[in-house]
KOLMIPA-556637 format. One line per field, with one value per residue: residue number from 1; x, y, z of N, C-alpha, C in turn; residue in one letter. Coordinates in steps of 0.2 Angstrom, whole numbers, m for minus. Last residue first. Layout:
BEGIN
num: [NUM:...]
n.X: [X:...]
n.Y: [Y:...]
n.Z: [Z:...]
ca.X: [X:...]
ca.Y: [Y:...]
ca.Z: [Z:...]
c.X: [X:...]
c.Y: [Y:...]
c.Z: [Z:...]
residuo: [A:...]
# end
This chain:
BEGIN
num: [165:164:163:162:161:160:159:158:157:156:155:154:153:152:151:150:149:148:147:146:145:144:143:142:141:140:139:138:137:136:135:134:133:132:131:130:129:128:127:126:125:124:123:122:121:120:119:118:117:116:115:114:113:112:111:110:109:108:107:106:105:104:103:102:101:100:99:98:97:96:95:94:93:92:91:90:89:88:87:86:85:84:83:82:81:80:79:78:77:76:75:74:73:72:71:70:69:68:67:66:65:64:63:62:61:60:59:58:57:56:55:54:53:52:51:50:49:48:47:46:45:44:43:42:41:40:39:38:37:36:35:34:33:32:31:30:29:28:27:26:25:24:23:22:21:20:19:18:17:16:15:14:13:12:11:10:9:8:7:6:5:4:3:2:1]
n.X: [m249:m250:m250:m261:m266:m276:m277:m284:m287:m290:m302:m320:m331:m332:m321:m321:m317:m326:m331:m320:m324:m335:m332:m321:m322:m321:m313:m315:m310:m305:m301:m291:m300:m312:m323:m326:m342:m352:m361:m378:m394:m402:m402:m389:m377:m364:m346:m336:m322:m304:m295:m302:m298:m292:m301:m295:m298:m298:m292:m283:m272:m275:m287:m285:m273:m268:m279:m274:m263:m266:m259:m269:m282:m294:m310:m320:m332:m334:m344:m345:m341:m337:m337:m324:m325:m334:m328:m318:m322:m329:m319:m309:m319:m319:m317:m324:m332:m345:m344:m352:m355:m365:m365:m374:m380:m383:m379:m387:m379:m368:m369:m376:m389:m400:m399:m391:m398:m396:m409:m408:m405:m396:m399:m410:m410:m414:m411:m407:m400:m390:m380:m373:m376:m385:m387:m387:m384:m382:m369:m358:m367:m376:m367:m359:m370:m374:m363:m366:m366:m364:m366:m362:m355:m343:m336:m322:m319:m330:m334:m349:m360:m364:m373:m367:m362]
n.Y: [m150:m169:m178:m189:m203:m211:m231:m240:m255:m263:m273:m276:m267:m272:m271:m259:m248:m239:m239:m230:m219:m212:m209:m201:m193:m196:m209:m212:m226:m229:m240:m238:m239:m247:m250:m266:m270:m271:m263:m267:m257:m248:m239:m233:m244:m246:m250:m264:m259:m271:m276:m269:m251:m244:m232:m222:m208:m196:m180:m172:m172:m180:m176:m163:m160:m172:m172:m162:m166:m182:m196:m204:m208:m218:m209:m214:m209:m205:m203:m192:m176:m164:m154:m152:m165:m157:m150:m156:m164:m155:m148:m161:m161:m151:m158:m173:m186:m181:m190:m198:m198:m197:m193:m191:m175:m162:m150:m134:m132:m129:m143:m148:m144:m147:m156:m163:m165:m174:m186:m194:m205:m215:m219:m228:m236:m230:m214:m199:m192:m192:m185:m179:m180:m189:m190:m200:m219:m237:m239:m251:m261:m254:m247:m260:m264:m256:m246:m229:m226:m215:m202:m202:m209:m215:m222:m217:m208:m207:m203:m204:m195:m184:m178:m174:m163]
n.Z: [27:25:15:8:m2:m10:m10:m28:m27:m47:m48:m48:m38:m25:m14:m8:m12:m14:m2:3:m4:m1:13:10:m8:m22:m31:m47:m56:m79:m89:m104:m119:m128:m123:m135:m149:m141:m130:m126:m126:m122:m130:m131:m127:m113:m114:m108:m101:m100:m87:m68:m67:m54:m42:m28:m17:m17:m25:m27:m37:m44:m50:m53:m57:m66:m74:m80:m89:m89:m86:m85:m90:m89:m90:m74:m65:m50:m32:m19:m11:m11:m19:m28:m35:m43:m49:m54:m64:m76:m77:m85:m95:m105:m118:m115:m113:m98:m84:m72:m57:m45:m24:m13:m9:m22:m32:m41:m58:m67:m72:m79:m90:m95:m107:m100:m86:m69:m60:m43:m40:m53:m64:m71:m90:m101:m106:m115:m109:m96:m81:m73:m62:m52:m36:m25:m30:m21:m32:m36:m41:m54:m57:m67:m73:m81:m89:m94:m111:m124:m136:m149:m165:m172:m168:m171:m164:m147:m135:m121:m111:m102:m113:m129:m139]
ca.X: [m243:m252:m243:m257:m265:m271:m279:m275:m285:m284:m297:m315:m330:m335:m323:m326:m314:m323:m336:m323:m318:m335:m336:m320:m322:m319:m317:m313:m314:m301:m307:m293:m295:m304:m321:m324:m332:m348:m358:m370:m388:m398:m406:m397:m383:m373:m352:m342:m328:m308:m300:m297:m305:m291:m299:m295:m296:m299:m297:m288:m271:m270:m290:m290:m274:m264:m280:m283:m264:m267:m253:m266:m276:m286:m302:m315:m328:m332:m336:m347:m345:m333:m342:m328:m321:m336:m334:m315:m322:m334:m322:m306:m320:m323:m312:m319:m329:m344:m342:m351:m352:m363:m365:m371:m381:m384:m378:m385:m386:m372:m362:m376:m384:m402:m406:m388:m396:m400:m403:m410:m414:m395:m388:m407:m412:m414:m410:m413:m407:m391:m387:m372:m377:m381:m388:m393:m383:m385:m372:m358:m362:m379:m373:m356:m369:m378:m363:m362:m372:m366:m368:m359:m357:m349:m341:m323:m322:m325:m338:m342:m356:m362:m369:m374:m355]
ca.Y: [m145:m162:m175:m182:m198:m208:m226:m234:m249:m261:m269:m277:m268:m275:m276:m265:m253:m243:m240:m235:m222:m217:m213:m207:m192:m191:m205:m210:m223:m228:m235:m240:m236:m244:m244:m261:m269:m275:m261:m267:m266:m251:m245:m229:m239:m247:m245:m262:m258:m265:m276:m274:m256:m245:m239:m223:m216:m198:m187:m168:m170:m184:m184:m164:m153:m169:m179:m162:m160:m177:m190:m200:m203:m219:m213:m209:m215:m200:m207:m194:m185:m170:m157:m148:m164:m165:m149:m151:m168:m159:m144:m157:m169:m151:m154:m168:m187:m181:m183:m200:m193:m200:m189:m193:m180:m164:m155:m135:m131:m124:m137:m151:m138:m145:m148:m159:m171:m166:m184:m188:m206:m213:m220:m222:m236:m239:m216:m205:m189:m197:m191:m181:m173:m189:m187:m196:m212:m232:m237:m245:m260:m257:m244:m255:m268:m255:m252:m235:m226:m221:m206:m195:m207:m209:m223:m226:m205:m211:m202:m205:m198:m192:m177:m174:m168]
ca.Z: [27:31:21:7:6:m10:m9:m23:m28:m40:m54:m52:m45:m29:m22:m5:m6:m19:m6:8:m6:m10:9:13:0:m18:m27:m43:m53:m69:m87:m95:m117:m133:m125:m129:m146:m145:m135:m123:m125:m116:m129:m128:m130:m118:m112:m116:m101:m102:m90:m72:m67:m57:m43:m36:m18:m11:m24:m24:m27:m41:m47:m50:m57:m59:m71:m78:m85:m90:m90:m78:m94:m84:m94:m83:m69:m56:m39:m24:m11:m8:m18:m21:m28:m39:m46:m50:m58:m68:m74:m79:m91:m100:m113:m121:m112:m106:m87:m80:m62:m49:m35:m16:m8:m14:m32:m37:m55:m65:m71:m70:m87:m87:m106:m107:m93:m74:m61:m48:m40:m48:m61:m69:m81:m98:m103:m117:m109:m106:m86:m81:m68:m57:m42:m27:m28:m23:m27:m31:m40:m46:m55:m62:m65:m76:m92:m91:m104:m120:m130:m145:m159:m176:m166:m178:m170:m152:m140:m123:m118:m98:m107:m127:m134]
c.X: [m243:m248:m249:m253:m259:m272:m274:m279:m281:m285:m295:m309:m320:m338:m327:m322:m315:m316:m332:m327:m320:m331:m340:m325:m322:m325:m314:m316:m315:m308:m302:m297:m296:m297:m314:m323:m331:m341:m355:m369:m382:m394:m406:m403:m386:m373:m357:m346:m331:m316:m304:m299:m298:m293:m301:m297:m298:m293:m294:m294:m276:m269:m282:m294:m281:m268:m275:m281:m272:m267:m256:m261:m271:m281:m297:m310:m327:m330:m340:m341:m347:m337:m343:m335:m322:m331:m337:m322:m321:m331:m326:m314:m316:m321:m316:m317:m326:m334:m340:m349:m346:m361:m363:m368:m375:m383:m381:m384:m383:m379:m364:m371:m379:m391:m405:m393:m392:m395:m404:m404:m415:m406:m390:m400:m408:m413:m412:m407:m410:m400:m388:m377:m376:m382:m383:m395:m391:m381:m378:m362:m359:m372:m374:m360:m363:m374:m366:m363:m367:m366:m368:m363:m357:m354:m348:m331:m322:m324:m329:m340:m348:m361:m368:m368:m364]
c.Y: [m142:m156:m167:m180:m193:m203:m219:m230:m241:m256:m268:m273:m270:m273:m276:m272:m261:m248:m243:m239:m227:m220:m219:m213:m199:m189:m199:m207:m219:m229:m233:m237:m238:m240:m242:m254:m263:m274:m269:m269:m264:m258:m247:m234:m239:m242:m250:m257:m261:m262:m270:m274:m259:m252:m241:m231:m215:m205:m193:m175:m168:m180:m183:m171:m158:m166:m177:m168:m159:m170:m182:m197:m199:m212:m213:m213:m212:m209:m206:m200:m190:m178:m164:m149:m157:m166:m153:m148:m161:m162:m149:m153:m163:m156:m152:m165:m180:m181:m183:m196:m197:m198:m195:m195:m182:m174:m154:m145:m134:m125:m135:m144:m139:m141:m144:m152:m164:m169:m177:m187:m199:m207:m215:m223:m230:m239:m227:m210:m194:m195:m191:m184:m171:m183:m190:m192:m206:m222:m241:m240:m257:m257:m248:m247:m260:m258:m253:m240:m232:m222:m213:m198:m203:m208:m219:m224:m212:m207:m207:m204:m199:m194:m183:m176:m169]
c.Z: [30:29:22:15:2:m2:m9:m21:m26:m37:m46:m52:m45:m35:m24:m8:m5:m17:m14:0:m1:m7:6:11:6:m12:m23:m40:m49:m64:m77:m91:m109:m126:m129:m129:m136:m144:m137:m131:m129:m117:m127:m127:m128:m122:m116:m109:m111:m102:m93:m79:m70:m59:m52:m35:m28:m12:m19:m21:m27:m35:m43:m49:m52:m57:m65:m73:m79:m87:m90:m79:m89:m89:m88:m85:m76:m61:m46:m26:m15:m6:m11:m17:m24:m34:m43:m45:m52:m63:m70:m74:m84:m93:m109:m116:m117:m104:m92:m86:m69:m51:m35:m24:m10:m13:m23:m36:m48:m58:m65:m68:m82:m86:m99:m106:m98:m81:m68:m52:m44:m46:m56:m65:m79:m92:m101:m113:m110:m104:m94:m84:m72:m64:m45:m32:m29:m24:m23:m27:m34:m41:m48:m58:m62:m70:m80:m89:m99:m113:m129:m136:m153:m171:m172:m174:m174:m158:m141:m131:m119:m105:m102:m116:m129]
residuo: [X:X:X:X:X:X:X:X:X:X:X:X:X:X:X:X:X:X:X:X:X:X:X:X:X:X:X:X:X:X:X:X:X:X:X:X:X:X:X:X:X:X:X:X:X:X:X:X:X:X:X:X:X:X:X:X:X:X:X:X:X:X:X:X:X:X:X:X:X:X:X:X:X:X:X:X:X:X:X:X:X:X:X:X:X:X:X:X:X:X:X:X:X:X:X:X:X:X:X:X:X:X:X:X:X:X:X:X:X:X:X:X:X:X:X:X:X:X:X:X:X:X:X:X:X:X:X:X:X:X:X:X:X:X:X:X:X:X:X:X:X:X:X:X:X:X:X:X:X:X:X:X:X:X:X:X:X:X:X:X:X:X:X:X:X]
# end
């Protein structure tokens, strides 16, 4: 499975790219630790690919995270939560254990994207079919939450607040 890839039993491929309009609306970003090896546009100033293993390397600045949609998604979100400065794009699997532990418990805000996204192929062309599931942008840190609240991406913004313990 390549970094930043989305997989579907129907598509028989592992790597799908974030729609460029999402990156333009939310950026610029300093680092994409899950960048595809082949990409027709940059998602950040610096990129780590599957060849680098972005989970093990240092993160700096504002991070864009489109993690592999596999069993390690929770690890990537945990790392972003610890980094406290970035935005992740994931499927809105709100019932999963990793969503409860890494999103509901740690994120600063969410933006449930209106409609279903059309990801892109590595040659830059837009997929004909939509992603097949709802997507959500997850902000970690006040700056990232402010960007999601700006209305630059259509959807429903949900600030997350915690009670002081």
